[in-house]
C-alpha positions as CSV (number, residue, x, y, z in Angstrom):
1,X,14.6,-12.0,3.2
2,X,15.7,-11.3,-0.4
3,X,12.9,-8.7,-1.2
4,X,14.4,-5.3,-1.9
5,X,12.0,-2.5,-1.1
6,X,14.4,0.0,-2.6
7,X,14.4,-1.8,-6.0
8,X,10.6,-1.9,-6.2
9,X,9.9,1.5,-4.5
10,X,7.6,3.7,-6.5
11,X,6.4,1.1,-8.9
12,X,2.8,0.8,-10.0
13,X,2.0,-1.5,-7.1
14,X,3.3,1.1,-4.6
15,X,1.3,3.8,-6.3
16,X,-2.0,1.8,-6.1
17,X,-1.4,0.7,-2.5
18,X,-0.5,4.2,-1.4
19,X,-3.5,5.9,-3.1
20,X,-5.8,3.5,-1.3
21,X,-3.9,4.0,2.0
22,X,-4.2,7.8,1.6
23,X,-8.0,7.6,1.1
24,X,-8.4,5.3,4.2
25,X,-6.4,7.8,6.3
26,X,-8.4,10.8,5.0
27,X,-11.6,9.0,6.0
28,X,-10.2,8.3,9.5
29,X,-9.4,12.1,9.8
30,X,-13.1,12.9,9.5
31,X,-13.5,12.4,13.2
32,X,-11.5,14.5,15.7
33,X,-10.6,11.5,17.9
34,X,-7.1,10.1,17.5
35,X,-6.3,6.9,15.5
36,X,-3.3,4.7,15.0
37,X,-1.9,3.3,11.8
38,X,0.0,0.0,12.2
39,X,2.3,-1.1,9.4
40,X,3.5,-4.7,9.9
41,X,6.1,-4.8,7.1
42,X,7.3,-1.2,7.0
43,X,10.7,-1.4,5.2
44,X,13.1,1.5,5.5
45,X,10.5,4.2,5.2
46,X,12.1,6.3,2.5
47,X,13.9,5.3,-0.7
48,X,16.3,7.0,-3.2
49,X,15.1,6.2,-6.7
50,X,17.7,5.1,-9.2
51,X,18.3,7.3,-12.3
52,X,15.7,6.6,-15.0
53,X,18.3,5.7,-17.6
54,X,19.9,3.0,-15.4
55,X,19.2,-0.6,-16.6
56,X,19.2,-3.9,-14.8
57,X,20.8,-7.1,-16.1
58,X,17.8,-7.7,-18.4
59,X,17.9,-4.2,-19.8
60,X,14.9,-2.9,-17.9
61,X,14.7,0.6,-16.4
62,X,13.9,1.1,-12.7
63,X,10.4,0.0,-11.7
64,X,9.5,3.5,-10.6
65,X,9.6,4.7,-14.2
66,X,6.4,2.7,-14.9
67,X,4.8,3.8,-11.6
68,X,5.3,7.2,-9.9
69,X,7.3,8.3,-12.9
70,X,4.1,8.2,-15.0
71,X,2.3,10.5,-12.5
72,X,4.8,13.3,-12.7
73,X,3.0,16.2,-14.3
74,X,-0.3,14.3,-14.3
75,X,-3.5,16.4,-14.0
76,X,-6.3,14.0,-12.9
77,X,-9.8,15.1,-14.1
78,X,-13.0,15.8,-12.2
79,X,-13.5,14.3,-8.7
80,X,-10.3,12.3,-8.9
81,X,-8.2,15.5,-8.7
82,X,-9.4,16.3,-5.2
83,X,-9.3,12.7,-4.1
84,X,-5.7,12.2,-5.3
85,X,-4.5,15.5,-3.9
86,X,-3.4,14.2,-0.5
87,X,-1.3,11.4,-2.1
88,X,0.2,13.5,-4.8
89,X,1.0,16.3,-2.4
90,X,2.7,13.9,0.0
91,X,4.9,12.5,-2.8
92,X,5.6,15.5,-4.9
93,X,5.3,18.3,-2.3
94,X,6.0,21.7,-3.7
95,X,7.0,20.2,-7.1
96,X,10.7,19.8,-6.5
97,X,10.4,16.0,-6.4
98,X,8.3,16.0,-9.5
99,X,11.0,17.9,-11.3
100,X,13.7,15.6,-9.9
101,X,11.9,12.5,-11.3
102,X,12.7,13.7,-14.8
103,X,16.3,14.9,-14.1
104,X,18.0,13.0,-11.4
105,X,17.4,10.4,-8.6
106,X,14.5,11.4,-6.4
107,X,12.9,10.0,-3.2
108,X,9.8,8.0,-2.7
109,X,8.1,7.5,0.7
110,X,7.3,4.1,2.0
111,X,4.0,3.4,3.6
112,X,5.0,4.5,7.2
113,X,6.4,7.9,6.0
114,X,3.4,8.5,3.7
115,X,1.0,7.7,6.6
116,X,2.9,10.1,8.8
117,X,2.8,12.9,6.2
118,X,-1.0,12.5,6.1
119,X,-1.7,12.1,9.8
120,X,-2.5,14.8,12.4
121,X,-0.7,15.7,15.6
122,X,-3.0,13.5,17.7
123,X,-2.6,10.4,15.6
124,X,0.0,7.7,16.0
125,X,2.1,5.3,13.9
126,X,3.5,1.9,14.8
127,X,5.9,0.6,12.2
128,X,7.4,-2.9,12.4
129,X,10.4,-4.2,10.4
130,X,12.5,-7.3,11.1
131,X,15.3,-6.8,8.6
132,X,18.2,-5.2,10.6
133,X,19.4,-2.7,8.0
134,X,15.9,-1.5,7.0
135,X,14.9,-1.3,10.7
136,X,17.9,0.8,11.4
137,X,17.0,3.2,8.6
138,X,13.4,3.3,9.8
139,X,14.5,4.2,13.4
140,X,16.8,6.9,12.1
141,X,14.0,8.4,9.9
142,X,11.6,8.7,12.8
143,X,14.2,9.5,15.5
144,X,12.7,12.1,17.9
145,X,9.2,11.8,16.4
146,X,6.9,11.3,19.4
147,X,4.1,10.2,17.1
148,X,5.9,7.1,15.9
149,X,6.8,3.8,17.5
150,X,9.3,1.7,15.6
151,X,9.6,-2.0,16.5
152,X,12.2,-4.4,15.2
153,X,9.7,-7.2,15.0
154,X,8.4,-9.9,12.7
155,X,5.2,-8.3,11.4
156,X,3.3,-11.6,11.4
157,X,3.3,-11.4,15.2
158,X,1.3,-8.1,15.3
159,X,-2.2,-9.4,14.8
160,X,-1.9,-11.9,17.6
161,X,0.0,-9.8,20.1
162,X,-0.3,-6.0,19.4
163,X,-4.0,-5.5,18.9
164,X,-6.1,-3.6,19.6
165,X,-4.2,-0.3,20.0
166,X,-5.1,2.0,22.9
167,X,-6.7,4.5,20.5
168,X,-9.2,1.8,19.4
169,X,-9.6,3.6,16.1
170,X,-7.3,3.0,13.2
171,X,-5.9,0.9,10.4
172,X,-3.7,-2.2,10.2
173,X,-1.7,-2.5,7.0
174,X,-0.2,-5.9,6.1
175,X,2.0,-5.8,3.0
176,X,4.5,-8.7,3.1
177,X,7.1,-9.3,0.4
178,X,5.4,-12.4,-1.0
179,X,8.7,-14.2,-1.6
180,X,6.8,-17.4,-0.7
181,X,3.3,-18.5,-1.8
182,X,2.8,-19.4,1.8
183,X,2.4,-15.7,2.5
184,X,-1.2,-15.9,1.3
185,X,-2.0,-18.5,4.0
186,X,-0.2,-16.4,6.6
187,X,-2.1,-13.4,5.6
188,X,-5.5,-15.2,5.8
189,X,-4.5,-16.4,9.3
190,X,-3.4,-12.9,10.2
191,X,-6.7,-11.5,8.9
192,X,-8.7,-13.9,11.2
193,X,-6.6,-13.0,14.3
194,X,-6.8,-9.3,13.6
195,X,-10.6,-9.4,13.0
196,X,-11.1,-11.2,16.3
197,X,-8.8,-9.0,18.4
198,X,-9.7,-5.6,16.8
199,X,-13.3,-5.8,15.8
200,X,-13.7,-2.1,15.1
201,X,-10.4,-1.6,13.3
202,X,-10.0,-1.1,9.6
203,X,-7.8,-3.8,8.0
204,X,-5.9,-3.6,4.7
205,X,-4.0,-6.5,3.1
206,X,-2.0,-6.0,-0.1
207,X,-1.3,-8.9,-2.5
208,X,0.3,-9.4,-6.0
209,X,-1.5,-10.6,-9.1
210,X,0.9,-12.9,-10.8
211,X,-0.1,-16.6,-10.2
212,X,-3.9,-16.9,-10.4
213,X,-4.2,-20.1,-8.3
214,X,-2.9,-18.8,-5.0
215,X,-4.9,-15.6,-5.3
216,X,-8.1,-17.6,-5.9
217,X,-7.4,-19.9,-2.9
218,X,-6.6,-16.8,-0.7
219,X,-10.0,-15.3,-1.5
220,X,-11.8,-18.6,-0.9
221,X,-10.1,-18.9,2.5
222,X,-11.3,-15.5,3.4
223,X,-14.9,-16.3,2.2
224,X,-14.9,-19.3,4.5
225,X,-13.2,-17.6,7.4
226,X,-16.3,-16.1,8.9
227,X,-14.8,-12.6,8.7
228,X,-17.5,-10.1,7.9
229,X,-17.4,-7.0,5.7
230,X,-14.6,-7.8,3.4
231,X,-14.2,-6.2,-0.1
232,X,-11.4,-6.4,-2.6
233,X,-10.1,-4.0,-5.2
234,X,-7.6,-4.8,-7.9
235,X,-5.7,-3.0,-10.6
236,X,-4.1,-4.6,-13.7
237,X,-1.7,-2.8,-15.9
238,X,-1.0,-5.5,-18.5
239,X,-2.2,-8.8,-19.8
240,X,-1.5,-12.0,-17.9
241,X,1.6,-13.7,-19.5
242,X,3.4,-17.0,-19.6
243,X,5.8,-17.3,-17.9
244,X,3.9,-15.3,-15.2
245,X,4.9,-11.7,-14.5
246,X,3.4,-9.2,-12.0
247,X,0.5,-7.9,-14.1
248,X,-1.4,-6.3,-11.3
249,X,-2.1,-6.1,-7.6
250,X,-5.0,-6.0,-5.1
251,X,-6.1,-5.1,-1.6
252,X,-8.5,-6.8,0.7
253,X,-10.2,-4.4,3.0
254,X,-12.3,-4.9,6.1
255,X,-14.6,-2.1,7.2
256,X,-13.9,-0.1,4.1
257,X,-15.4,3.4,4.3
258,X,-18.8,3.6,2.7
259,X,-17.6,6.3,0.3
260,X,-14.6,4.3,-0.9
261,X,-16.3,2.4,-3.7
262,X,-17.4,5.7,-5.3
263,X,-14.0,7.2,-4.8
264,X,-12.3,4.3,-6.5
265,X,-14.8,4.5,-9.3
266,X,-13.6,8.1,-9.8
267,X,-9.9,7.3,-9.4
268,X,-9.1,3.9,-10.8
269,X,-10.3,4.3,-14.5
270,X,-7.9,7.3,-14.8
271,X,-5.1,5.6,-12.9
272,X,-5.4,2.4,-15.0
273,X,-5.2,4.4,-18.2
274,X,-2.2,6.3,-16.8
275,X,-0.2,3.2,-15.6
276,X,-1.2,0.6,-18.3
277,X,1.7,-0.9,-20.2
278,X,-0.1,-0.6,-23.5
279,X,-3.3,1.1,-24.5
280,X,-6.4,-0.7,-23.4
281,X,-4.6,-3.1,-21.0
282,X,-5.4,-1.2,-17.8
283,X,-8.3,-2.7,-15.8
284,X,-9.7,-2.4,-12.3
285,X,-12.4,-4.0,-10.1
286,X,-14.1,-3.4,-6.8
287,X,-16.1,-6.3,-5.4
288,X,-17.6,-7.5,-2.1
289,X,-16.0,-10.7,-0.7
290,X,-18.1,-11.3,2.4
291,X,-21.4,-9.8,3.8
292,X,-21.4,-6.8,6.1
């Protein structure tokens, strides 16, 4: 695996994914009964961000500068302020990390750590990571945490072998590296297995917007899969270019909370305007993929 979570940590795609994740977890918390979050491609769990003046071989700054870096000091307006508070609080805490983003390398939480920050004592986390170095860091991060189960495991095996969890309630997050276009097919197959084995579970699948063909085929596979109650939401921060660049990302959700569409309508216009590469290029959409 060549994908480097640490290189991409905190970029606009992480921000989008983690805001959606935070809203899904907040909805699960509305009921007192415990739930489980299962993260199939968990990474190391926490990342030290490079100094903002550091440049790669192409002269580009770290990716977080165009992501979480743009949210430092941000004051969302209206309903979005309350909806974003759990995510911003988990990332920036008491403000020290916010200050650090402008002065020196700061940390950014991966999906499993963000989930744990938002969960209650009765809730549980299963985080899977196959890469030995990342898995080792993940185990160290959660050492002694009775709420977390860390597995050195190929995340693609989870939908067929580790569902449903004993809590019955919860969320499955599949966020592969997409080093290979075949990941779209694997994700469609994983969605079908997960929907069959965990009919009441919430499912979330992240994907990149770079090559339009694979994304269109992925959505079509899901439409034809027989899986009910799928929606998708997408965020674009710049225009599609040739040769292709990552201009946005999306998430497919099963059993999305009934309030989520309204929440995204409050959040995403402001987020798109905050993260867009140039004025007027930020766009978003929330659409149903299959019937309930």
